[in-house]
KOLPA-954459 format. One line per field, with one value per residue: residue number from 0; residue in one letter; x, y, z of N, C-alpha, C, CB in turn. Coordinates in nm, 2 decimals. Last residue first. Glycine has a CB too. Example, Ala and Ser with C-alpha at 12.3 -4.5 7.8 and 13.67 -1.06 7.14 Angstrom:
<recs>
pos <- (1:0)
code <- (S:A)
n.xx <- (1.28:1.32)
n.yy <- (-0.22:-0.57)
n.zz <- (0.71:0.78)
ca.xx <- (1.37:1.23)
ca.yy <- (-0.11:-0.45)
ca.zz <- (0.71:0.78)
c.xx <- (1.29:1.32)
c.yy <- (0.00:-0.33)
c.zz <- (0.79:0.78)
cb.xx <- (1.41:1.13)
cb.yy <- (-0.06:-0.45)
cb.zz <- (0.57:0.90)
</recs>
This chain:
<recs>
pos <- (223:222:221:220:219:218:217:216:215:214:213:212:211:210:209:208:207:206:205:204:203:202:201:200:199:198:197:196:195:194:193:192:191:190:189:188:187:186:185:184:183:182:181:180:179:178:177:176:175:174:173:172:171:170:169:168:167:166:165:164:163:162:161:160:159:158:157:156:155:154:153:152:151:150:149:148:147:146:145:144:143:142:141:140:139:138:137:136:135:134:133:132:131:130:129:128:127:126:125:124:123:122:121:120:119:118:117:116:115:114:113:112:111:110:109:108:107:106:105:104:103:102:101:100:99:98:97:96:95:94:93:92:91:90:89:88:87:86:85:84:83:82:81:80:79:78:77:76:75:74:73:72:71:70:69:68:67:66:65:64:63:62:61:60:59:58:57:56:55:54:53:52:51:50:49:48:47:46:45:44:43:42:41:40:39:38:37:36:35:34:33:32:31:30:29:28:27:26:25:24:23:22:21:20:19:18:17:16:15:14:13:12:11:10:9:8:7:6:5:4:3:2:1:0)
code <- (P:K:E:G:L:R:E:L:G:E:H:A:E:V:M:D:P:Y:Y:Q:L:A:L:R:Y:R:A:A:A:W:E:E:N:G:L:N:E:Y:A:I:G:M:L:Y:Q:L:D:A:S:S:E:Q:Q:E:V:V:P:R:V:A:A:V:V:S:R:Y:Q:G:K:E:A:Y:Y:D:G:L:T:K:A:T:L:V:H:D:A:D:H:D:F:V:V:W:L:V:E:E:A:E:E:D:R:G:L:E:L:L:I:V:G:K:N:Y:L:A:A:T:D:S:P:W:Y:K:I:V:E:D:Y:Q:E:L:A:E:E:Y:R:E:A:Q:Q:Y:A:Y:G:L:S:L:V:A:Q:L:D:D:P:N:S:E:V:A:A:E:R:E:S:I:E:L:E:A:P:S:N:P:R:P:G:S:L:L:D:R:V:I:Y:G:G:M:G:M:V:A:L:L:L:V:L:V:L:G:A:L:W:M:P:I:L:Q:Q:S:D:Q:T:D:E:P:L:P:G:L:D:K:E:D:T:M)
n.xx <- (6.89:7.19:7.31:7.34:7.25:6.99:6.90:6.89:6.68:6.46:6.43:6.36:6.11:5.94:5.93:5.86:5.99:6.09:6.31:6.47:6.48:6.65:6.88:6.93:6.99:7.23:7.40:7.41:7.55:7.80:7.88:7.88:7.93:7.86:7.65:7.44:7.44:7.40:7.13:6.99:7.04:6.90:6.64:6.61:6.61:6.37:6.19:6.21:6.31:6.45:6.63:6.65:6.90:7.00:6.82:6.91:7.16:7.09:6.93:7.08:7.32:7.23:7.12:7.35:7.47:7.29:7.10:6.91:6.66:6.56:6.71:6.60:6.33:6.37:6.49:6.29:6.10:6.25:6.30:6.03:5.95:6.12:6.31:6.51:6.54:6.35:6.44:6.61:6.45:6.30:6.48:6.46:6.22:6.28:6.47:6.32:6.13:6.28:6.36:6.11:5.83:5.63:5.42:5.51:5.70:5.52:5.40:5.61:5.66:5.42:5.45:5.67:5.57:5.35:5.49:5.67:5.70:5.86:5.73:5.45:5.38:5.44:5.34:5.07:5.08:5.17:4.95:4.77:4.89:4.90:4.62:4.59:4.75:4.62:4.39:4.37:4.25:4.46:4.50:4.27:4.33:4.56:4.46:4.29:4.48:4.61:4.40:4.37:4.61:4.59:4.35:4.28:4.03:3.76:3.57:3.73:3.81:3.56:3.49:3.69:3.62:3.37:3.45:3.62:3.44:3.28:3.47:3.51:3.25:3.05:2.89:2.78:2.53:2.53:2.33:2.12:1.92:1.89:1.82:1.57:1.43:1.45:1.30:1.05:0.99:0.96:0.71:0.54:0.55:0.43:0.17:0.09:0.09:-0.11:-0.34:-0.36:-0.43:-0.68:-0.82:-0.82:-0.96:-1.22:-1.30:-1.50:-1.86:-2.00:-2.03:-1.95:-2.15:-2.35:-2.24:-2.24:-2.52:-2.74:-3.01:-3.36:-3.57:-3.67:-3.83:-3.68:-3.69:-3.98:-4.02:-4.28)
n.yy <- (6.84:6.63:6.40:6.20:6.24:6.15:6.35:6.57:6.48:6.46:6.74:6.81:6.68:6.79:7.09:7.22:7.47:7.67:7.82:7.62:7.43:7.56:7.56:7.29:7.25:7.40:7.25:7.02:7.11:7.18:6.92:6.77:6.78:6.62:6.68:6.60:6.81:7.03:6.98:6.97:7.23:7.38:7.29:7.41:7.68:7.68:7.63:7.84:8.15:8.34:8.46:8.59:8.63:8.38:8.26:8.35:8.24:7.95:7.84:7.80:7.68:7.46:7.31:7.27:7.09:6.87:6.71:6.52:6.57:6.68:6.91:7.06:7.10:7.23:7.47:7.57:7.62:7.79:8.01:8.09:8.17:8.39:8.60:8.79:8.92:8.98:8.98:8.76:8.56:8.49:8.35:8.10:8.02:7.99:7.78:7.57:7.53:7.44:7.20:7.06:6.99:6.86:7.00:7.10:7.29:7.47:7.56:7.70:7.90:8.05:8.14:8.31:8.50:8.61:8.72:8.90:9.09:9.20:9.23:9.30:9.22:8.94:8.86:8.84:8.64:8.43:8.39:8.30:8.06:7.91:7.85:7.68:7.47:7.39:7.36:7.32:7.50:7.67:7.77:7.93:8.12:8.23:8.36:8.54:8.70:8.81:8.96:9.15:9.28:9.39:9.50:9.50:9.39:9.41:9.21:8.98:8.98:8.93:8.69:8.53:8.54:8.41:8.15:8.08:8.07:7.86:7.65:7.64:7.57:7.43:7.46:7.73:7.66:7.70:7.97:8.14:8.01:7.77:7.87:7.98:7.74:7.61:7.78:7.76:7.49:7.50:7.64:7.46:7.26:7.40:7.44:7.18:7.10:7.28:7.18:6.92:6.99:7.11:6.89:6.73:6.89:6.89:6.63:6.68:6.61:6.28:6.03:5.85:5.86:5.72:5.46:5.40:5.39:5.35:5.60:5.55:5.45:5.43:5.64:5.82:5.71:5.51:5.24:5.21)
n.zz <- (15.33:15.29:15.04:14.85:14.61:14.63:14.81:14.64:14.47:14.64:14.69:14.43:14.39:14.58:14.74:14.97:14.98:14.77:14.84:14.94:14.74:14.56:14.72:14.72:14.45:14.44:14.60:14.46:14.23:14.33:14.41:14.18:13.87:13.66:13.50:13.65:13.84:13.67:13.59:13.83:13.92:13.72:13.78:14.04:13.96:13.82:14.02:14.19:14.16:14.29:14.11:13.85:13.76:13.75:13.59:13.33:13.29:13.33:13.11:12.88:12.97:13.11:12.90:12.75:12.92:12.89:12.71:12.74:12.66:12.90:12.91:12.70:12.80:13.04:12.93:12.77:12.98:13.15:12.98:12.93:13.18:13.24:13.08:13.09:12.85:12.60:12.35:12.33:12.43:12.20:12.05:12.16:12.05:11.77:11.78:11.90:11.70:11.48:11.60:11.65:11.59:11.74:11.82:12.06:11.96:11.85:12.08:12.20:12.01:12.03:12.29:12.25:12.06:12.19:12.41:12.31:12.04:11.86:11.62:11.51:11.26:11.28:11.52:11.46:11.26:11.41:11.57:11.38:11.29:11.52:11.55:11.34:11.42:11.67:11.85:12.12:12.26:12.32:12.07:12.03:12.23:12.13:11.90:12.02:12.14:11.92:11.81:12.02:11.99:11.74:11.56:11.30:11.27:11.43:11.38:11.38:11.64:11.77:11.66:11.77:12.04:12.04:11.95:12.16:12.37:12.28:12.28:12.56:12.66:12.40:12.18:11.98:11.73:11.38:11.25:11.24:11.10:11.24:11.49:11.44:11.37:11.62:11.78:11.66:11.71:11.98:11.98:11.86:12.05:12.26:12.16:12.15:12.42:12.52:12.37:12.48:12.74:12.71:12.62:12.84:13.02:12.91:12.68:12.39:12.44:12.40:12.29:12.48:12.67:12.54:12.54:12.81:12.86:12.57:12.52:12.59:12.31:12.06:11.99:11.86:11.60:11.52:11.31:11.07)
ca.xx <- (6.84:7.07:7.31:7.38:7.38:7.08:6.91:6.98:6.82:6.52:6.46:6.48:6.23:5.98:5.96:5.79:6.03:5.98:6.19:6.46:6.40:6.51:6.82:6.90:6.88:7.11:7.37:7.35:7.42:7.71:7.87:7.78:7.96:7.96:7.78:7.47:7.46:7.53:7.24:6.99:7.08:7.04:6.70:6.61:6.72:6.50:6.19:6.26:6.24:6.35:6.68:6.52:6.82:7.08:6.81:6.77:7.14:7.17:6.87:6.95:7.32:7.30:7.04:7.25:7.54:7.30:7.19:7.04:6.75:6.50:6.73:6.74:6.36:6.31:6.56:6.41:6.07:6.19:6.41:6.12:5.88:6.13:6.18:6.47:6.65:6.33:6.35:6.65:6.56:6.24:6.45:6.58:6.23:6.18:6.50:6.44:6.09:6.20:6.46:6.20:5.91:5.76:5.41:5.40:5.75:5.61:5.32:5.55:5.76:5.45:5.34:5.68:5.69:5.33:5.38:5.72:5.59:5.91:5.83:5.50:5.36:5.47:5.49:5.11:5.02:5.26:5.08:4.74:4.85:5.02:4.69:4.52:4.78:4.75:4.38:4.46:4.16:4.39:4.60:4.29:4.20:4.57:4.56:4.23:4.39:4.68:4.45:4.26:4.58:4.68:4.37:4.41:4.14:3.87:3.52:3.65:3.91:3.64:3.41:3.68:3.75:3.38:3.35:3.68:3.54:3.22:3.41:3.62:3.31:3.14:2.84:2.89:2.57:2.55:2.44:2.24:1.96:1.92:1.95:1.68:1.45:1.51:1.44:1.12:1.01:1.07:0.83:0.56:0.60:0.57:0.26:0.09:0.18:0.02:-0.29:-0.33:-0.30:-0.57:-0.81:-0.75:-0.82:-1.14:-1.29:-1.37:-1.74:-1.98:-2.08:-1.87:-2.02:-2.37:-2.26:-2.11:-2.44:-2.66:-2.89:-3.23:-3.54:-3.57:-3.90:-3.70:-3.56:-3.91:-4.00:-4.13)
ca.yy <- (6.97:6.67:6.52:6.17:6.29:6.09:6.21:6.57:6.51:6.34:6.65:6.87:6.65:6.65:7.03:7.09:7.36:7.58:7.89:7.75:7.41:7.53:7.69:7.36:7.18:7.44:7.39:7.02:7.05:7.28:7.03:6.74:6.87:6.57:6.72:6.52:6.67:7.02:6.99:6.85:7.12:7.39:7.25:7.27:7.63:7.70:7.54:7.71:8.05:8.28:8.36:8.54:8.75:8.48:8.23:8.39:8.39:8.03:7.87:7.86:7.80:7.57:7.35:7.36:7.21:6.95:6.81:6.49:6.52:6.55:6.80:7.01:7.04:7.10:7.38:7.53:7.54:7.67:7.94:8.04:8.05:8.26:8.54:8.73:8.83:8.97:9.09:8.89:8.62:8.55:8.49:8.18:8.04:8.09:7.91:7.62:7.57:7.57:7.30:7.10:7.08:6.79:6.94:7.01:7.17:7.40:7.48:7.59:7.80:7.98:8.05:8.20:8.42:8.54:8.62:8.78:9.04:9.18:9.12:9.33:9.36:9.02:8.87:8.93:8.77:8.48:8.43:8.42:8.17:7.96:7.93:7.81:7.54:7.44:7.39:7.23:7.40:7.59:7.69:7.82:8.04:8.16:8.25:8.44:8.63:8.73:8.85:9.06:9.21:9.28:9.49:9.56:9.30:9.50:9.35:9.02:9.00:9.05:8.80:8.54:8.60:8.55:8.23:8.10:8.17:7.99:7.69:7.67:7.70:7.41:7.37:7.67:7.73:7.61:7.87:8.19:8.14:7.77:7.80:8.07:7.85:7.55:7.76:7.89:7.54:7.43:7.70:7.59:7.23:7.35:7.56:7.25:7.04:7.29:7.32:6.94:6.92:7.18:7.01:6.68:6.86:7.02:6.68:6.64:6.69:6.40:6.14:5.86:5.92:5.86:5.53:5.42:5.49:5.30:5.53:5.62:5.47:5.33:5.53:5.85:5.70:5.64:5.29:5.24)
ca.zz <- (15.29:15.36:15.11:14.99:14.63:14.54:14.85:14.75:14.42:14.58:14.80:14.49:14.30:14.60:14.61:14.95:15.07:14.76:14.79:15.01:14.86:14.52:14.68:14.85:14.51:14.36:14.63:14.59:14.22:14.28:14.51:14.28:13.98:13.75:13.45:13.54:13.88:13.74:13.49:13.75:14.00:13.74:13.66:14.03:14.05:13.75:13.90:14.24:14.08:14.37:14.20:13.91:13.79:13.82:13.73:13.39:13.28:13.42:13.24:12.87:12.88:13.18:13.01:12.69:12.90:13.01:12.67:12.80:12.56:12.84:13.01:12.69:12.67:13.04:13.03:12.71:12.87:13.20:13.04:12.82:13.12:13.32:13.06:13.21:12.89:12.75:12.38:12.26:12.52:12.32:12.01:12.19:12.19:11.82:11.72:11.96:11.83:11.47:11.56:11.76:11.51:11.70:11.69:12.06:12.04:11.76:11.99:12.27:12.04:11.90:12.26:12.34:12.03:12.07:12.43:12.37:12.13:11.99:11.63:11.64:11.29:11.16:11.51:11.56:11.23:11.30:11.63:11.46:11.20:11.47:11.65:11.34:11.30:11.66:11.71:12.04:12.20:12.43:12.13:11.94:12.24:12.26:11.89:11.94:12.23:12.01:11.73:11.99:12.12:11.76:11.70:11.33:11.23:11.43:11.39:11.26:11.53:11.80:11.63:11.62:11.99:12.08:11.87:12.02:12.37:12.30:12.15:12.47:12.70:12.51:12.29:12.05:11.85:11.49:11.24:11.31:11.06:11.09:11.47:11.48:11.27:11.50:11.81:11.66:11.57:11.92:12.04:11.79:11.92:12.28:12.19:12.03:12.33:12.57:12.35:12.33:12.71:12.76:12.53:12.72:13.05:12.91:12.81:12.44:12.39:12.47:12.21:12.35:12.70:12.57:12.41:12.74:12.93:12.68:12.48:12.61:12.45:12.10:12.05:12.00:11.68:11.54:11.45:11.10)
c.xx <- (6.91:7.03:7.18:7.38:7.43:7.23:7.00:7.00:6.92:6.66:6.52:6.52:6.36:6.11:6.02:5.83:5.97:6.01:6.07:6.34:6.38:6.42:6.67:6.83:6.84:6.98:7.24:7.31:7.34:7.57:7.78:7.77:7.86:8.00:7.89:7.60:7.50:7.55:7.37:7.11:7.09:7.11:6.85:6.68:6.73:6.62:6.33:6.27:6.29:6.27:6.57:6.55:6.69:7.00:6.89:6.77:7.01:7.15:6.96:6.90:7.19:7.30:7.10:7.15:7.44:7.37:7.21:7.14:6.88:6.59:6.67:6.77:6.50:6.34:6.51:6.49:6.19:6.16:6.36:6.23:5.96:6.07:6.18:6.34:6.61:6.43:6.32:6.57:6.61:6.34:6.38:6.56:6.35:6.20:6.41:6.47:6.21:6.17:6.39:6.30:6.02:5.85:5.53:5.39:5.64:5.67:5.41:5.47:5.71:5.56:5.37:5.57:5.70:5.45:5.36:5.61:5.63:5.81:5.88:5.61:5.43:5.47:5.52:5.26:5.07:5.21:5.17:4.87:4.83:5.00:4.82:4.58:4.71:4.79:4.51:4.44:4.24:4.30:4.54:4.39:4.22:4.44:4.57:4.33:4.32:4.59:4.53:4.31:4.47:4.66:4.46:4.44:4.28:4.00:3.64:3.61:3.84:3.74:3.48:3.60:3.75:3.51:3.36:3.58:3.60:3.33:3.35:3.57:3.43:3.20:2.94:2.84:2.68:2.59:2.44:2.35:2.09:1.97:1.99:1.82:1.56:1.53:1.51:1.26:1.08:1.10:0.96:0.69:0.63:0.63:0.40:0.18:0.19:0.12:-0.15:-0.28:-0.26:-0.43:-0.69:-0.73:-0.74:-0.99:-1.19:-1.35:-1.61:-1.87:-2.06:-1.91:-1.94:-2.24:-2.28:-2.13:-2.31:-2.56:-2.82:-3.11:-3.40:-3.53:-3.80:-3.77:-3.59:-3.79:-3.92:-4.12)
c.yy <- (7.08:6.81:6.54:6.29:6.26:6.12:6.13:6.43:6.51:6.36:6.52:6.78:6.70:6.63:6.89:7.03:7.22:7.46:7.80:7.82:7.53:7.51:7.67:7.49:7.25:7.38:7.44:7.16:7.06:7.23:7.14:6.85:6.86:6.66:6.68:6.56:6.58:6.87:6.97:6.86:6.99:7.28:7.27:7.22:7.48:7.66:7.56:7.61:7.91:8.17:8.28:8.43:8.71:8.60:8.32:8.37:8.43:8.18:7.97:7.91:7.87:7.70:7.47:7.40:7.32:7.08:6.91:6.59:6.49:6.49:6.67:6.90:6.98:7.02:7.24:7.43:7.48:7.57:7.80:7.96:8.00:8.14:8.40:8.65:8.75:8.87:9.09:9.01:8.75:8.62:8.56:8.32:8.12:8.12:8.02:7.76:7.64:7.62:7.43:7.21:7.14:6.87:6.87:6.93:7.06:7.27:7.40:7.50:7.68:7.87:7.97:8.10:8.29:8.45:8.54:8.67:8.90:9.13:9.10:9.22:9.40:9.17:8.96:8.96:8.88:8.62:8.49:8.47:8.30:8.07:7.99:7.90:7.67:7.52:7.46:7.24:7.30:7.48:7.61:7.72:7.91:8.07:8.17:8.32:8.52:8.65:8.76:8.94:9.11:9.21:9.37:9.56:9.37:9.42:9.45:9.17:9.04:9.08:8.93:8.66:8.62:8.62:8.38:8.18:8.19:8.10:7.83:7.71:7.74:7.55:7.34:7.58:7.66:7.69:7.79:8.09:8.18:7.90:7.79:8.00:7.94:7.66:7.70:7.87:7.67:7.47:7.64:7.66:7.36:7.32:7.52:7.37:7.12:7.23:7.34:7.08:6.93:7.12:7.09:6.80:6.81:6.99:6.80:6.71:6.64:6.48:6.28:5.98:5.95:5.93:5.68:5.48:5.51:5.40:5.46:5.53:5.53:5.34:5.42:5.74:5.72:5.63:5.42:5.29)
c.zz <- (15.37:15.32:15.19:15.08:14.78:14.56:14.76:14.81:14.53:14.52:14.74:14.61:14.36:14.52:14.62:14.81:15.04:14.84:14.77:14.97:14.95:14.64:14.64:14.82:14.64:14.42:14.56:14.63:14.35:14.27:14.46:14.38:14.09:13.86:13.54:13.47:13.77:13.79:13.56:13.65:13.91:13.81:13.66:13.89:14.04:13.83:13.83:14.12:14.11:14.29:14.27:14.01:13.86:13.85:13.81:13.54:13.34:13.41:13.33:13.00:12.88:13.10:13.08:12.80:12.84:13.00:12.79:12.76:12.61:12.74:12.96:12.79:12.66:12.91:13.03:12.80:12.80:13.09:13.09:12.87:13.00:13.24:13.12:13.20:13.02:12.80:12.53:12.31:12.46:12.41:12.12:12.15:12.23:11.97:11.77:11.91:11.90:11.61:11.54:11.72:11.60:11.61:11.65:11.93:12.04:11.83:11.90:12.17:12.10:11.93:12.13:12.31:12.12:12.03:12.31:12.39:12.19:12.09:11.77:11.68:11.43:11.19:11.39:11.54:11.33:11.26:11.53:11.52:11.27:11.37:11.59:11.44:11.29:11.54:11.67:11.89:12.12:12.38:12.24:12.01:12.15:12.27:12.01:11.92:12.15:12.10:11.82:11.91:12.10:11.89:11.73:11.48:11.27:11.40:11.39:11.26:11.40:11.69:11.66:11.59:11.84:12.03:11.91:11.94:12.24:12.30:12.16:12.33:12.60:12.54:12.39:12.17:11.92:11.62:11.37:11.30:11.11:11.04:11.32:11.46:11.31:11.39:11.68:11.69:11.56:11.78:11.98:11.84:11.84:12.14:12.20:12.05:12.20:12.47:12.40:12.31:12.56:12.73:12.57:12.62:12.93:12.94:12.81:12.58:12.45:12.41:12.28:12.27:12.57:12.59:12.43:12.61:12.85:12.73:12.60:12.57:12.47:12.25:12.10:12.07:11.83:11.63:11.45:11.24)
cb.xx <- (6.69:7.09:7.34:7.51:7.39:7.05:6.77:6.93:6.82:6.42:6.33:6.46:6.20:5.87:6.05:5.64:5.99:5.95:6.23:6.59:6.46:6.51:6.90:7.03:6.91:7.13:7.49:7.44:7.42:7.77:8.01:7.82:7.97:8.08:7.78:7.36:7.32:7.54:7.24:6.86:6.99:7.08:6.64:6.47:6.69:6.52:6.08:6.16:6.26:6.25:6.77:6.42:6.78:7.20:6.85:6.66:7.15:7.32:6.85:6.85:7.36:7.44:7.02:7.18:7.66:7.36:7.14:7.08:6.76:6.36:6.66:6.83:6.33:6.16:6.56:6.50:5.98:6.06:6.47:6.16:5.75:6.06:6.15:6.46:6.78:6.18:6.22:6.65:6.67:6.16:6.36:6.70:6.23:6.04:6.50:6.56:6.03:6.08:6.53:6.28:5.83:5.72:5.38:5.27:5.78:5.73:5.23:5.46:5.87:5.50:5.21:5.66:5.82:5.31:5.25:5.80:5.45:5.97:5.94:5.39:5.22:5.37:5.55:5.08:4.87:5.26:5.15:4.63:4.73:5.09:4.72:4.37:4.74:4.86:4.25:4.44:4.05:4.31:4.71:4.35:4.08:4.58:4.70:4.19:4.28:4.77:4.55:4.15:4.55:4.82:4.24:4.40:4.14:3.88:3.44:3.53:3.99:3.71:3.28:3.62:3.87:3.37:3.21:3.70:3.65:3.14:3.31:3.71:3.37:3.26:2.80:2.99:2.44:2.64:2.57:2.21:1.85:1.80:1.94:1.67:1.32:1.42:1.46:1.06:0.87:1.05:0.83:0.44:0.50:0.57:0.21:-0.05:0.12:0.03:-0.38:-0.46:-0.31:-0.58:-0.94:-0.84:-0.81:-1.19:-1.23:-1.25:-1.77:-1.95:-2.22:-1.87:-1.94:-2.46:-2.38:-2.04:-2.41:-2.59:-2.79:-3.21:-3.54:-3.45:-3.99:-3.79:-3.46:-4.01:-3.92:-4.08)
cb.yy <- (6.98:6.67:6.64:6.10:6.44:6.12:6.14:6.66:6.65:6.29:6.61:7.01:6.71:6.56:7.13:7.10:7.40:7.54:7.95:7.83:7.30:7.41:7.76:7.38:7.03:7.41:7.49:6.96:6.91:7.33:7.08:6.61:7.02:6.53:6.87:6.52:6.62:7.11:7.13:6.84:7.10:7.53:7.34:7.21:7.67:7.85:7.57:7.65:8.08:8.38:8.42:8.49:8.82:8.51:8.09:8.31:8.43:7.99:7.74:7.76:7.76:7.53:7.23:7.29:7.20:6.86:6.89:6.35:6.62:6.58:6.84:7.13:7.14:7.11:7.44:7.64:7.61:7.69:8.02:8.16:8.10:8.28:8.53:8.83:8.91:8.93:9.07:8.88:8.52:8.45:8.49:8.12:7.91:8.04:7.90:7.53:7.46:7.55:7.26:6.98:7.19:6.66:7.05:7.08:7.21:7.49:7.58:7.64:7.86:8.08:8.12:8.25:8.50:8.64:8.69:8.80:9.03:9.32:9.15:9.33:9.40:8.99:8.74:8.88:8.76:8.39:8.32:8.39:8.13:7.84:7.85:7.78:7.45:7.34:7.47:7.08:7.47:7.69:7.78:7.86:8.12:8.25:8.32:8.50:8.73:8.82:8.91:9.13:9.31:9.33:9.48:9.71:9.28:9.57:9.37:8.93:8.87:9.03:8.80:8.42:8.51:8.56:8.18:7.96:8.12:7.99:7.59:7.54:7.70:7.31:7.24:7.77:7.74:7.50:7.94:8.22:8.24:7.73:7.65:8.11:7.93:7.44:7.66:7.98:7.55:7.28:7.69:7.68:7.15:7.22:7.63:7.30:6.90:7.22:7.41:6.91:6.77:7.20:7.09:6.57:6.75:7.11:6.58:6.69:6.84:6.38:6.12:5.74:5.84:5.88:5.47:5.29:5.45:5.17:5.62:5.65:5.33:5.34:5.47:5.97:5.79:5.75:5.18:5.34)
cb.zz <- (15.31:15.51:15.02:15.00:14.61:14.39:14.86:14.87:14.35:14.47:14.88:14.53:14.17:14.56:14.54:14.96:15.21:14.61:14.65:15.00:14.94:14.43:14.57:14.93:14.53:14.21:14.60:14.70:14.17:14.14:14.54:14.35:13.92:13.68:13.42:13.44:13.94:13.86:13.43:13.67:14.12:13.80:13.54:14.04:14.20:13.71:13.81:14.34:13.93:14.42:14.30:13.80:13.65:13.74:13.76:13.32:13.14:13.40:13.32:12.82:12.74:13.21:13.11:12.58:12.81:13.12:12.54:12.76:12.45:12.79:13.14:12.71:12.55:13.06:13.17:12.67:12.77:13.28:13.16:12.73:13.06:13.45:12.91:13.33:12.91:12.78:12.31:12.11:12.54:12.40:11.88:12.11:12.27:11.79:11.57:11.94:11.91:11.38:11.43:11.80:11.43:11.64:11.59:12.10:12.18:11.72:11.90:12.38:12.12:11.80:12.26:12.49:12.05:11.95:12.48:12.50:12.06:12.04:11.54:11.75:11.29:11.05:11.50:11.70:11.22:11.18:11.71:11.57:11.12:11.40:11.78:11.37:11.18:11.68:11.67:12.08:12.12:12.52:12.18:11.80:12.20:12.37:11.86:11.80:12.28:12.10:11.62:11.91:12.23:11.75:11.78:11.28:11.09:11.56:11.52:11.24:11.51:11.94:11.72:11.56:12.03:12.23:11.90:11.96:12.47:12.43:12.10:12.45:12.84:12.48:12.22:12.11:11.95:11.47:11.21:11.45:11.09:11.02:11.53:11.62:11.26:11.44:11.92:11.77:11.50:11.93:12.19:11.81:11.84:12.36:12.32:11.99:12.30:12.71:12.43:12.25:12.74:12.91:12.52:12.66:13.17:13.02:12.91:12.35:12.42:12.62:12.17:12.27:12.79:12.69:12.34:12.73:13.07:12.64:12.40:12.76:12.52:12.01:11.96:12.01:11.63:11.59:11.52:10.99)
</recs>
């Protein structure tokens, strides 16, 4: 019987196959193993903590919700949560928060105004009008409300309503070019071109680059 040692040296490729795993390969395996273990840690944390917000809007909502949960009586926190929902177009949830603020703080014009804007977005026009007019009960010079109602009535062709909503405010906030322009639109469509031109000029006095006011004067054959 031939002894194994009598067979002579093994071929070169056979010798290589019996060597230990190269150090670079062992290192690579170790790195991959650590990476998998790390990913497993992230997965476990995600399972325990729930889904992570994947946008700035969702992150803000998450933070606002946590603030309200920790202190439900903080109406400012509730208002901020409502606004975060509104920005994300989660309108029904926003309305819930605004109604909560209004229930305890009926004169809060921010909650009232934002609620009115959302109701307009939802096509609930009559409710929106009612809420927006209430803003004036608490702040007669609320420019944003005058602008919103003015735009709304102008779009519907209700120009006397534009005057009713905007004039009391623009008399106190003369530098509001937007309100001056709305008054110009109303007067122009009510047939009072002289008053309309005067309002367009006032709008340009405070906002010289307002294209709409320039166009209004051009329609009337007037110069700025």
